[in-house]
C-alpha positions as CSV (number, residue, x, y, z in Angstrom):
1,X,28.7,-2.0,-0.6
2,X,25.7,-1.0,1.4
3,X,22.4,-1.2,-0.5
4,X,20.5,2.1,-0.6
5,X,17.1,2.4,1.0
6,X,13.9,2.6,-1.0
7,X,10.6,4.3,-0.4
8,X,7.5,2.2,0.1
9,X,4.1,3.7,-0.4
10,X,1.6,2.2,2.1
11,X,-2.1,2.8,1.5
12,X,-4.0,0.3,3.7
13,X,-3.3,-1.5,6.9
14,X,0.4,-0.6,7.0
15,X,-0.5,3.1,7.7
16,X,-1.3,2.3,11.4
17,X,0.7,0.9,14.3
18,X,-2.1,-1.7,14.8
19,X,-1.6,-2.9,11.2
20,X,2.2,-2.6,11.3
21,X,2.3,-4.8,14.4
22,X,2.0,-7.9,12.2
23,X,5.5,-7.1,10.8
24,X,7.1,-6.6,14.2
25,X,9.4,-3.5,13.8
26,X,10.0,-1.9,10.5
27,X,12.8,0.6,11.1
28,X,12.5,3.6,8.8
29,X,15.0,6.1,7.5
30,X,12.0,8.4,7.1
31,X,8.2,8.3,7.3
32,X,6.0,11.0,5.8
33,X,2.4,11.4,4.7
34,X,2.0,11.7,0.9
35,X,-0.9,12.4,-1.5
36,X,-1.4,9.9,-4.3
37,X,-2.7,11.0,-7.7
38,X,-4.2,9.2,-10.7
39,X,-5.5,6.4,-8.6
40,X,-8.5,5.1,-6.6
41,X,-8.4,3.0,-3.5
42,X,-10.9,0.5,-2.1
43,X,-11.4,-3.0,-0.7
44,X,-11.1,-5.6,-3.3
45,X,-8.9,-8.6,-2.7
46,X,-9.8,-11.6,-0.5
47,X,-7.1,-11.6,2.1
48,X,-4.6,-14.4,2.9
49,X,-4.9,-13.6,6.6
50,X,-8.6,-13.8,7.3
51,X,-12.2,-13.8,5.9
52,X,-12.0,-10.2,4.7
53,X,-11.4,-8.0,1.8
54,X,-8.0,-6.2,1.8
55,X,-7.2,-2.8,0.3
56,X,-6.4,-2.4,-3.4
57,X,-5.1,0.6,-5.5
58,X,-5.8,1.1,-9.2
59,X,-4.8,3.8,-11.6
60,X,-7.6,6.0,-13.0
61,X,-6.0,6.7,-16.3
62,X,-4.3,3.5,-17.4
63,X,-1.8,5.1,-19.7
64,X,-0.3,7.3,-17.0
65,X,1.7,6.5,-13.8
66,X,0.4,6.6,-10.3
67,X,1.9,9.7,-8.8
68,X,2.8,10.8,-5.2
69,X,3.8,14.1,-3.6
70,X,4.8,14.8,0.0
71,X,2.1,16.5,2.0
72,X,2.8,20.1,3.1
73,X,0.7,22.7,4.7
74,X,-0.8,23.9,1.4
75,X,-2.2,20.5,0.3
76,X,-5.4,20.5,-1.6
77,X,-7.8,17.9,-0.1
78,X,-9.7,17.7,-3.4
79,X,-6.7,16.4,-5.3
80,X,-5.6,12.8,-4.6
81,X,-5.8,10.5,-1.6
82,X,-3.7,10.2,1.5
83,X,-1.1,7.6,2.0
84,X,2.2,7.0,3.9
85,X,5.7,7.0,2.5
86,X,8.2,4.7,4.4
87,X,11.9,4.8,3.5
88,X,13.3,1.5,4.5
89,X,16.1,-1.0,3.7
90,X,15.8,-3.5,0.9
91,X,15.8,-6.3,3.5
92,X,12.8,-4.7,5.2
93,X,11.1,-4.1,1.9
94,X,11.6,-7.8,1.2
95,X,9.8,-8.6,4.4
96,X,6.9,-6.4,3.4
97,X,6.8,-8.1,0.0
98,X,6.6,-11.6,1.6
99,X,3.7,-10.3,3.8
100,X,2.0,-9.1,0.6
101,X,2.3,-12.6,-0.9
102,X,5.4,-11.9,-3.2
103,X,8.4,-14.2,-3.1
104,X,11.6,-13.0,-1.3
105,X,13.8,-14.6,-3.9
106,X,12.1,-12.6,-6.7
107,X,12.9,-9.4,-4.9
108,X,16.5,-10.4,-4.5
109,X,16.7,-11.3,-8.3
110,X,15.2,-7.8,-9.0
111,X,17.9,-6.2,-6.8
112,X,20.6,-8.1,-8.6
113,X,19.3,-7.0,-12.0
114,X,19.1,-3.4,-10.8
115,X,22.6,-3.5,-9.4
116,X,23.9,-4.9,-12.7
117,X,22.2,-2.0,-14.5
118,X,23.6,0.6,-12.0
119,X,20.1,1.4,-10.7
120,X,18.1,1.1,-7.6
121,X,15.2,-1.5,-7.6
122,X,12.7,1.4,-7.9
123,X,14.6,2.9,-10.8
124,X,14.8,-0.5,-12.5
125,X,11.1,-1.1,-12.2
126,X,10.3,2.4,-13.3
127,X,12.3,1.9,-16.4
128,X,10.3,-1.3,-17.1
129,X,7.0,0.5,-16.6
130,X,8.0,3.4,-18.9
131,X,9.3,1.0,-21.6
132,X,5.8,-0.6,-21.5
133,X,4.0,2.7,-21.7
134,X,2.5,2.4,-18.2
135,X,0.4,-0.6,-19.2
136,X,0.1,-2.8,-16.2
137,X,-0.4,-6.0,-18.2
138,X,2.7,-5.4,-20.3
139,X,4.8,-4.3,-17.3
140,X,3.9,-7.4,-15.4
141,X,4.8,-9.7,-18.3
142,X,8.2,-7.9,-18.5
143,X,8.6,-8.4,-14.7
144,X,7.7,-12.1,-15.0
145,X,10.2,-12.5,-17.8
146,X,12.9,-10.9,-15.6
147,X,12.4,-12.9,-12.5
148,X,10.4,-16.0,-13.7
149,X,7.8,-15.4,-11.0
150,X,4.6,-13.5,-10.3
151,X,2.0,-13.5,-7.5
152,X,-1.8,-13.8,-7.5
153,X,-1.9,-11.5,-4.4
154,X,0.2,-8.3,-4.8
155,X,3.0,-7.3,-7.2
156,X,5.6,-4.5,-6.8
157,X,4.7,-1.4,-8.8
158,X,6.6,1.9,-9.2
159,X,5.1,5.3,-8.3
160,X,6.3,8.6,-9.6
161,X,7.3,10.5,-6.4
162,X,7.7,14.2,-7.0
163,X,11.2,15.6,-6.5
164,X,13.1,12.3,-6.0
165,X,13.5,8.8,-7.5
166,X,10.4,6.7,-7.9
167,X,8.8,4.9,-4.9
168,X,7.4,1.4,-4.9
169,X,4.0,0.1,-3.8
170,X,2.1,-3.2,-4.2
171,X,-0.9,-3.6,-6.5
172,X,-3.3,-6.5,-6.5
173,X,-3.7,-7.8,-10.0
174,X,-7.2,-8.0,-11.4
175,X,-8.6,-8.6,-14.9
176,X,-5.5,-7.1,-16.5
177,X,-3.6,-10.2,-15.3
178,X,-0.7,-11.1,-13.1
179,X,1.9,-11.2,-15.9
180,X,1.7,-15.0,-16.4
181,X,-1.1,-17.0,-18.0
182,X,-0.4,-19.7,-15.4
183,X,-1.1,-17.5,-12.4
184,X,-4.7,-16.4,-11.9
185,X,-5.1,-13.3,-9.7
186,X,-7.0,-13.9,-6.5
187,X,-9.4,-11.1,-7.5
188,X,-10.3,-12.9,-10.6
189,X,-10.4,-16.4,-9.0
190,X,-12.8,-15.1,-6.3
191,X,-14.9,-12.9,-8.6
192,X,-14.1,-9.8,-6.6
193,X,-12.7,-7.4,-9.2
194,X,-14.4,-4.1,-8.2
195,X,-12.8,-1.4,-6.0
196,X,-15.3,-1.3,-3.1
197,X,-16.1,1.2,-0.4
198,X,-16.0,0.2,3.3
199,X,-19.8,-0.1,3.2
200,X,-19.8,-2.3,0.1
201,X,-17.0,-4.5,1.6
202,X,-19.0,-4.9,4.8
203,X,-22.1,-6.0,3.0
204,X,-20.0,-8.8,1.5
205,X,-18.0,-9.6,4.7
206,X,-19.9,-8.5,7.8
207,X,-17.6,-10.3,10.3
208,X,-15.0,-9.6,13.0
209,X,-12.1,-10.1,10.6
210,X,-13.3,-7.4,8.3
211,X,-14.0,-5.1,11.2
212,X,-10.4,-5.7,12.5
213,X,-9.0,-4.8,9.1
214,X,-11.1,-1.7,8.9
215,X,-9.6,-0.7,12.2
216,X,-6.0,-1.3,11.0
217,X,-6.7,1.0,8.1
218,X,-8.7,3.7,9.8
219,X,-6.4,4.2,12.7
220,X,-4.1,6.0,10.2
221,X,-6.4,8.9,10.9
222,X,-4.7,9.3,14.3
223,X,-1.7,10.3,12.3
224,X,-3.7,12.8,10.1
225,X,-3.8,10.4,7.2
226,X,-7.4,10.5,5.8
227,X,-9.3,7.6,4.4
228,X,-12.4,9.6,3.6
229,X,-12.3,8.2,0.0
230,X,-13.3,4.7,1.3
231,X,-15.6,5.7,4.1
232,X,-18.2,7.7,2.2
233,X,-21.7,6.3,2.8
234,X,-21.1,5.0,6.3
235,X,-24.4,6.7,7.4
236,X,-26.2,3.9,5.5
237,X,-24.9,1.3,7.9
238,X,-25.5,2.5,11.5
239,X,-24.7,-0.9,12.9
240,X,-21.3,-0.8,11.2
241,X,-20.7,2.7,12.5
242,X,-21.3,1.7,16.0
243,X,-19.1,-1.4,15.8
244,X,-16.3,0.6,14.2
245,X,-16.5,3.2,16.9
246,X,-16.2,0.5,19.6
247,X,-13.4,-1.2,17.8
248,X,-11.4,2.0,17.2
249,X,-12.0,3.2,20.8
250,X,-10.3,0.0,22.0
251,X,-7.1,0.7,20.0
252,X,-6.9,4.5,19.7
253,X,-5.2,5.1,23.0
254,X,-2.3,2.8,22.1
255,X,-2.0,3.8,18.5
256,X,0.5,6.7,18.8
257,X,3.0,4.8,20.8
258,X,2.5,1.6,18.8
259,X,3.1,3.4,15.5
260,X,6.3,5.1,16.7
261,X,7.6,1.8,18.1
262,X,6.8,-0.2,15.0
263,X,8.7,2.3,12.8
264,X,11.4,3.1,15.4
265,X,10.6,6.8,15.2
266,X,11.6,9.3,17.9
267,X,8.9,11.6,19.3
268,X,10.7,14.5,17.6
269,X,10.8,12.8,14.2
270,X,7.1,11.8,14.5
271,X,6.0,15.3,15.5
272,X,8.0,16.9,12.7
273,X,6.5,14.5,10.0
274,X,2.9,14.1,11.2
275,X,1.8,17.2,13.0
276,X,2.5,19.2,9.8
277,X,-0.1,17.0,8.0
278,X,-2.8,18.0,10.4
Protein backbone atom coordinates (compact mmCIF):
# COMPACT_ATOMS: atom_id res chain seq x y z
CA UNK A 1 0.00 0.00 0.00
CA UNK A 2 1.35 3.42 -0.95
CA UNK A 3 2.36 5.57 1.99
CA UNK A 4 0.53 8.92 2.08
CA UNK A 5 2.54 12.13 1.69
CA UNK A 6 3.09 14.48 4.60
CA UNK A 7 3.56 18.21 4.88
CA UNK A 8 6.90 19.63 5.97
CA UNK A 9 7.13 23.19 7.26
CA UNK A 10 10.40 24.80 6.14
CA UNK A 11 11.38 28.02 7.89
CA UNK A 12 15.06 28.57 7.00
CA UNK A 13 17.37 27.64 4.16
CA UNK A 14 14.90 25.15 2.61
CA UNK A 15 12.68 28.06 1.55
CA UNK A 16 14.93 28.93 -1.40
CA UNK A 17 16.23 27.13 -4.46
CA UNK A 18 19.75 28.03 -3.38
CA UNK A 19 19.23 26.26 -0.05
CA UNK A 20 17.28 23.34 -1.53
CA UNK A 21 20.13 22.63 -3.95
CA UNK A 22 21.94 20.77 -1.17
CA UNK A 23 19.19 18.11 -1.30
CA UNK A 24 19.16 17.74 -5.08
CA UNK A 25 15.52 17.49 -6.16
CA UNK A 26 12.71 17.31 -3.62
CA UNK A 27 9.60 16.51 -5.67
CA UNK A 28 6.50 17.99 -4.08
CA UNK A 29 2.82 17.16 -4.28
CA UNK A 30 2.24 20.80 -3.35
CA UNK A 31 4.21 23.83 -2.18
CA UNK A 32 2.50 26.81 -0.58
CA UNK A 33 3.44 29.73 1.66
CA UNK A 34 2.12 29.58 5.21
CA UNK A 35 2.01 31.80 8.25
CA UNK A 36 3.30 30.35 11.52
CA UNK A 37 1.76 31.33 14.84
CA UNK A 38 2.89 31.08 18.47
CA UNK A 39 6.56 30.94 17.55
CA UNK A 40 9.69 32.98 17.06
CA UNK A 41 12.46 32.35 14.57
CA UNK A 42 16.13 33.19 14.69
CA UNK A 43 19.66 31.95 14.25
CA UNK A 44 20.74 29.78 17.15
CA UNK A 45 22.36 26.42 16.35
CA UNK A 46 25.95 25.86 15.29
CA UNK A 47 25.64 24.13 11.92
CA UNK A 48 26.95 20.72 10.91
CA UNK A 49 27.79 22.15 7.50
CA UNK A 50 29.94 25.19 8.14
CA UNK A 51 31.13 27.77 10.64
CA UNK A 52 27.74 29.42 10.96
CA UNK A 53 24.58 29.62 13.02
CA UNK A 54 21.58 27.88 11.48
CA UNK A 55 17.92 28.78 11.87
CA UNK A 56 15.86 27.70 14.85
CA UNK A 57 12.17 27.95 15.74
CA UNK A 58 10.71 28.06 19.24
CA UNK A 59 7.17 28.32 20.63
CA UNK A 60 6.31 31.57 22.39
CA UNK A 61 3.73 30.02 24.72
CA UNK A 62 5.20 26.70 25.77
CA UNK A 63 1.86 25.11 26.70
CA UNK A 64 0.34 25.66 23.24
CA UNK A 65 1.22 24.17 19.85
CA UNK A 66 2.96 25.98 17.03
CA UNK A 67 0.27 26.70 14.47
CA UNK A 68 0.26 27.28 10.73
CA UNK A 69 -2.27 28.56 8.21
CA UNK A 70 -2.02 28.82 4.45
CA UNK A 71 -1.42 32.31 3.13
CA UNK A 72 -4.24 33.99 1.25
CA UNK A 73 -4.79 37.47 -0.06
CA UNK A 74 -6.21 38.69 3.24
CA UNK A 75 -3.26 37.71 5.44
CA UNK A 76 -2.39 40.01 8.32
CA UNK A 77 1.34 40.76 8.28
CA UNK A 78 1.23 41.56 11.99
CA UNK A 79 0.16 38.04 12.89
CA UNK A 80 2.81 35.33 12.69
CA UNK A 81 5.84 34.73 10.49
CA UNK A 82 6.20 33.50 6.93
CA UNK A 83 7.29 29.95 6.12
CA UNK A 84 6.88 27.33 3.39
CA UNK A 85 4.73 24.18 3.42
CA UNK A 86 6.05 21.34 1.25
CA UNK A 87 3.90 18.23 0.77
CA UNK A 88 6.33 15.40 0.07
CA UNK A 89 6.69 11.62 0.27
CA UNK A 90 7.83 9.88 3.44
CA UNK A 91 11.03 8.86 1.65
CA UNK A 92 11.82 12.48 0.82
CA UNK A 93 10.89 13.57 4.33
CA UNK A 94 13.42 11.01 5.55
CA UNK A 95 16.07 12.60 3.32
CA UNK A 96 15.32 15.98 4.88
CA UNK A 97 15.50 14.43 8.35
CA UNK A 98 18.96 13.05 7.62
CA UNK A 99 20.02 16.46 6.35
CA UNK A 100 18.80 17.91 9.66
CA UNK A 101 20.87 15.41 11.65
CA UNK A 102 18.11 12.92 12.49
CA UNK A 103 18.52 9.19 11.85
CA UNK A 104 16.70 7.66 8.86
CA UNK A 105 16.02 4.43 10.76
CA UNK A 106 14.26 6.43 13.49
CA UNK A 107 11.88 7.92 10.91
CA UNK A 108 11.15 4.45 9.56
CA UNK A 109 10.45 3.19 13.09
CA UNK A 110 8.06 6.10 13.61
CA UNK A 111 6.36 5.29 10.31
CA UNK A 112 5.91 1.66 11.37
CA UNK A 113 4.42 2.68 14.71
CA UNK A 114 2.09 5.12 12.99
CA UNK A 115 0.90 2.47 10.52
CA UNK A 116 0.26 0.03 13.37
CA UNK A 117 -1.92 2.70 15.00
CA UNK A 118 -3.74 3.44 11.73
CA UNK A 119 -2.26 6.93 11.61
CA UNK A 120 0.08 9.01 9.50
CA UNK A 121 3.46 9.93 10.98
CA UNK A 122 2.20 13.48 11.57
CA UNK A 123 -0.95 12.26 13.32
CA UNK A 124 1.08 9.87 15.47
CA UNK A 125 3.50 12.59 16.58
CA UNK A 126 0.65 15.04 17.15
CA UNK A 127 -1.01 12.49 19.44
CA UNK A 128 2.26 12.23 21.39
CA UNK A 129 2.49 16.02 21.69
CA UNK A 130 -1.12 16.35 22.88
CA UNK A 131 -0.67 13.51 25.38
CA UNK A 132 2.26 15.42 26.83
CA UNK A 133 0.36 18.73 27.01
CA UNK A 134 2.55 20.39 24.32
CA UNK A 135 5.56 20.21 26.65
CA UNK A 136 8.63 19.82 24.41
CA UNK A 137 10.72 18.07 27.05
CA UNK A 138 8.02 15.48 27.81
CA UNK A 139 7.20 15.02 24.12
CA UNK A 140 10.84 14.35 23.29
CA UNK A 141 11.17 11.84 26.09
CA UNK A 142 8.12 10.02 24.73
CA UNK A 143 9.62 10.13 21.25
CA UNK A 144 12.93 8.77 22.55
CA UNK A 145 11.08 5.96 24.32
CA UNK A 146 9.27 5.10 21.08
CA UNK A 147 12.31 4.94 18.78
CA UNK A 148 15.25 4.66 21.22
CA UNK A 149 16.94 7.57 19.49
CA UNK A 150 17.17 11.34 19.59
CA UNK A 151 19.37 13.96 17.95
CA UNK A 152 21.43 16.84 19.32
CA UNK A 153 20.73 18.78 16.10
CA UNK A 154 17.04 18.80 15.06
CA UNK A 155 14.04 16.70 16.11
CA UNK A 156 10.73 16.24 14.24
CA UNK A 157 7.91 18.24 15.79
CA UNK A 158 4.22 18.47 14.81
CA UNK A 159 2.56 21.74 13.82
CA UNK A 160 -1.19 22.41 13.92
CA UNK A 161 -2.03 23.20 10.28
CA UNK A 162 -5.43 24.86 9.89
CA UNK A 163 -8.01 22.86 7.94
CA UNK A 164 -6.07 19.63 7.55
CA UNK A 165 -4.00 17.06 9.42
CA UNK A 166 -0.93 18.28 11.31
CA UNK A 167 2.27 19.16 9.50
CA UNK A 168 5.81 18.41 10.66
CA UNK A 169 8.85 20.59 11.12
CA UNK A 170 12.23 20.21 12.82
CA UNK A 171 13.11 22.00 16.06
CA UNK A 172 16.61 22.33 17.46
CA UNK A 173 16.60 21.26 21.12
CA UNK A 174 17.92 23.73 23.65
CA UNK A 175 17.82 23.97 27.43
CA UNK A 176 14.61 21.92 27.51
CA UNK A 177 16.65 18.91 26.37
CA UNK A 178 16.78 16.39 23.54
CA UNK A 179 14.64 13.73 25.19
CA UNK A 180 17.59 11.74 26.52
CA UNK A 181 19.96 12.65 29.33
CA UNK A 182 22.71 11.01 27.30
CA UNK A 183 22.32 13.32 24.29
CA UNK A 184 23.30 16.95 24.92
CA UNK A 185 21.80 19.41 22.42
CA UNK A 186 24.34 21.22 20.24
CA UNK A 187 22.86 24.52 21.39
CA UNK A 188 23.64 23.63 25.00
CA UNK A 189 27.07 22.15 24.27
CA UNK A 190 28.14 25.28 22.37
CA UNK A 191 26.51 27.75 24.75
CA UNK A 192 24.31 29.27 22.02
CA UNK A 193 20.83 28.98 23.46
CA UNK A 194 19.31 32.31 22.41
CA UNK A 195 17.19 33.00 19.33
CA UNK A 196 19.34 35.56 17.50
CA UNK A 197 18.60 38.12 14.79
CA UNK A 198 20.72 38.19 11.64
CA UNK A 199 22.74 41.08 13.09
CA UNK A 200 23.38 39.22 16.34
CA UNK A 201 24.37 36.07 14.46
CA UNK A 202 26.73 38.05 12.22
CA UNK A 203 28.47 39.58 15.21
CA UNK A 204 29.23 36.06 16.41
CA UNK A 205 30.05 34.57 13.00
CA UNK A 206 31.22 37.35 10.61
CA UNK A 207 32.39 34.98 7.88
CA UNK A 208 31.63 33.71 4.38
CA UNK A 209 29.80 30.60 5.59
CA UNK A 210 27.34 32.66 7.63
CA UNK A 211 26.86 35.03 4.70
CA UNK A 212 26.08 32.10 2.39
CA UNK A 213 23.53 30.79 4.88
CA UNK A 214 21.89 34.21 5.17
CA UNK A 215 21.56 34.17 1.37
CA UNK A 216 19.99 30.69 1.40
CA UNK A 217 17.34 31.97 3.80
CA UNK A 218 16.76 35.47 2.43
CA UNK A 219 16.33 34.34 -1.18
CA UNK A 220 12.93 33.06 -0.02
CA UNK A 221 11.83 36.66 -0.44
CA UNK A 222 12.02 36.13 -4.22
CA UNK A 223 8.98 33.89 -3.65
CA UNK A 224 7.21 36.48 -1.47
CA UNK A 225 8.17 34.69 1.77
CA UNK A 226 9.25 37.38 4.20
CA UNK A 227 12.05 37.08 6.76
CA UNK A 228 11.53 40.55 8.20
CA UNK A 229 11.31 39.00 11.65
CA UNK A 230 15.04 38.13 11.59
CA UNK A 231 16.39 41.07 9.58
CA UNK A 232 15.33 43.90 11.87
CA UNK A 233 18.25 46.10 12.83
CA UNK A 234 20.36 45.54 9.72
CA UNK A 235 20.90 49.30 9.47
CA UNK A 236 23.29 48.94 12.41
CA UNK A 237 25.64 46.85 10.24
CA UNK A 238 26.26 48.70 6.94
CA UNK A 239 29.13 46.35 6.02
CA UNK A 240 26.83 43.36 6.38
CA UNK A 241 24.13 45.08 4.32
CA UNK A 242 26.58 45.67 1.47
CA UNK A 243 27.98 42.15 1.56
CA UNK A 244 24.47 40.69 1.67
CA UNK A 245 23.40 42.82 -1.28
CA UNK A 246 26.36 41.60 -3.32
CA UNK A 247 25.78 37.97 -2.32
CA UNK A 248 22.06 38.06 -3.08
CA UNK A 249 22.63 39.81 -6.40
CA UNK A 250 24.84 36.92 -7.52
CA UNK A 251 22.09 34.37 -6.86
CA UNK A 252 18.82 36.21 -7.42
CA UNK A 253 18.74 35.82 -11.19
CA UNK A 254 18.85 32.02 -10.92
CA UNK A 255 16.58 31.67 -7.92
CA UNK A 256 13.20 31.35 -9.62
CA UNK A 257 14.29 28.55 -11.97
CA UNK A 258 16.40 26.82 -9.33
CA UNK A 259 13.47 26.77 -6.88
CA UNK A 260 11.05 25.32 -9.43
CA UNK A 261 13.61 22.73 -10.55
CA UNK A 262 14.42 21.66 -6.99
CA UNK A 263 10.73 21.13 -6.17
CA UNK A 264 9.75 19.81 -9.63
CA UNK A 265 7.12 22.55 -9.91
CA UNK A 266 5.60 23.57 -13.21
CA UNK A 267 5.50 27.27 -14.03
CA UNK A 268 1.71 27.19 -13.67
CA UNK A 269 1.84 25.52 -10.25
CA UNK A 270 4.48 27.98 -9.08
CA UNK A 271 2.51 30.99 -10.31
CA UNK A 272 -0.70 29.76 -8.70
CA UNK A 273 0.94 29.16 -5.31
CA UNK A 274 3.39 32.03 -5.02
CA UNK A 275 2.06 35.02 -6.92
CA UNK A 276 -1.02 34.98 -4.66
CA UNK A 277 1.30 35.51 -1.69
CA UNK A 278 2.66 38.74 -3.14
